[in-house]
C-alpha positions in Angstrom: 10.1 -21.2 26.8 7.3 -21.5 24.3 8.1 -21.3 20.5 7.1 -18.1 18.8 4.3 -18.3 16.3 5.3 -18.0 12.6 5.7 -14.4 11.4 4.6 -15.4 7.9 1.2 -16.7 8.9 0.3 -13.4 10.6 1.7 -11.3 7.7 -0.2 -13.2 5.1 -3.5 -13.0 7.0 -3.3 -9.2 7.5 -1.7 -8.6 4.2 -4.5 -10.3 2.3 -7.2 -8.9 4.4 -6.0 -5.3 4.1 -5.0 -5.8 0.5 -8.6 -6.7 -0.3 -10.0 -3.9 1.8 -7.6 -1.4 0.1 -8.6 -2.7 -3.3 -12.3 -2.4 -2.6 -11.7 1.2 -1.4 -9.7 2.0 -4.6 -12.4 0.5 -6.8 -15.1 2.6 -4.9 -13.0 5.7 -5.6 -13.0 4.8 -9.3 -16.7 3.9 -9.5 -17.7 7.2 -7.8 -15.1 9.0 -10.0 -13.3 10.6 -7.0 -9.8 9.2 -7.6 -8.5 12.7 -8.4 -9.8 14.1 -5.1 -7.0 15.4 -3.0 -8.1 13.8 0.3 -9.9 10.6 -0.3 -7.1 8.6 -1.9 -4.8 9.6 1.0 -7.1 7.8 3.4 -5.8 4.5 2.0 -2.6 5.3 4.0 -4.5 5.1 7.2 -5.5 1.5 6.2 -1.9 0.7 5.3 -0.6 1.9 8.7 -3.5 0.2 10.5 -2.7 -3.1 8.8 1.0 -3.0 10.0 0.0 -2.0 13.6 -2.7 -4.7 13.8 -0.4 -7.4 12.4 2.4 -6.6 14.9 -0.1 -6.5 17.8 -1.6 -9.8 16.7 1.8 -11.4 16.6 2.7 -10.0 20.0 -0.6 -11.3 21.4 0.1 -14.8 20.0 3.5 -14.8 21.6 2.7 -14.1 25.2 2.8 -10.4 24.7 6.3 -10.2 23.3 7.7 -9.1 20.0 11.2 -8.1 19.3 12.1 -5.1 17.1 13.3 -7.4 14.3 10.2 -9.5 14.4 8.0 -6.3 14.3 9.9 -5.0 11.3 9.7 -8.4 9.5 5.9 -8.7 10.1 5.3 -5.1 9.1 7.4 -5.2 5.9 6.0 -8.6 4.8 2.4 -7.5 5.5 3.0 -4.3 3.4 4.5 -6.3 0.6 1.5 -8.7 0.6 -0.9 -5.7 0.6 1.0 -4.3 -2.4 0.9 -7.6 -4.2 -2.9 -8.1 -3.6 -4.0 -4.6 -4.3 -1.6 -4.4 -7.3 -3.1 -7.4 -8.9 -6.7 -6.3 -8.3 -6.1 -2.7 -9.3 -4.2 -3.7 -12.5 -7.0 -6.1 -13.4 -9.7 -3.5 -12.7 -8.0 -0.7 -14.7 -7.0 -2.9 -17.6 -10.0 -5.2 -18.0 -13.1 -3.8 -16.3 -12.8 0.0 -16.6 -10.0 2.0 -18.2 -11.7 5.4 -17.8 -10.1 6.2 -14.4 -6.7 6.3 -16.1 -8.1 8.7 -18.7 -9.7 10.9 -15.9 -6.3 11.0 -14.1 -4.6 12.0 -17.4 -7.2 14.7 -18.0 -6.8 16.0 -14.4 -3.0 16.0 -14.9 -3.4 18.0 -18.1 -5.7 20.5 -16.4 -3.2 20.9 -13.5 -0.3 21.5 -15.9 -2.3 24.0 -17.8 -3.2 25.9 -14.6 0.6 26.0 -13.8 1.1 27.8 -17.1 3.1 25.2 -18.9 3.2 25.4 -22.7 1.5 22.8 -24.9 4.8 21.0 -25.8 5.8 20.6 -22.1 2.3 19.3 -21.3 2.4 16.8 -24.1 5.9 15.6 -23.0 4.7 15.2 -19.4 1.6 13.3 -20.4 3.6 11.1 -22.8 6.0 10.2 -19.9 3.1 9.5 -17.5 1.5 7.2 -20.1 4.6 5.0 -19.9 3.9 4.4 -16.2 0.2 3.5 -16.8 0.9 0.2 -18.4 -0.4 -2.9 -16.6 3.2 -4.0 -15.7 4.2 -0.7 -14.4 1.0 -0.2 -12.3 1.6 -3.6 -10.7 5.4 -3.1 -10.2 4.9 0.3 -8.6 2.2 -1.1 -6.3 4.3 -3.9 -5.1 7.7 -2.2 -4.9 6.2 1.1 -3.5 4.2 -0.8 -0.8 7.3 -2.8 0.2 9.6 0.2 0.5 7.1 2.4 2.3 6.0 -0.5 4.4 9.6 -1.1 5.5 10.1 2.5 6.5 6.8 2.5 8.4 7.6 -0.8 10.0 10.9 0.5 11.3 9.0 3.2 13.1 6.0 1.2 14.2 8.1 -1.8 15.4 10.1 0.5 17.6 6.9 1.7 19.3 5.2 -1.7 19.6 8.2 -3.9 20.5 8.2 -5.6 23.9 11.2 -7.8 24.5 11.0 -11.1 26.3 12.8 -10.9 29.6 16.3 -12.5 29.5 15.8 -14.6 32.7 12.3 -16.0 31.9 
């Protein structure tokens, strides 16, 4: 029986690759000032899911077509965490060093949405003050990493169940 390829190697490769792709996509949204569009930022989830699927399939391919459920979950969750780490670092750097205006546009968009909902000025100010606390570099990075890891784990539980292919017992 041949030794399985290391899970970490596949997860790092796909995590870094899709973390960079995701970061480039996010920066393009900022550059073209469409980060508040309702649809375009959601397309990043397609990339996220695609990364997990491709990482698990690559691992399965490297291991004679087999991947257990546990291996699939591990690959997917680790890939997602690396995507979060990579994109979190790049996004935080971009938003804090290169261009802080996307954060202001998001704040302005939030204010407008709250006004349209009919909230009074004090409620709007309170909501914006609270949201500003989550726009610090540390919080942006933390939410990127932790959010990606948690959502990635949940998605990996589902995707691994679909893509698993157990090695026969009597091989």
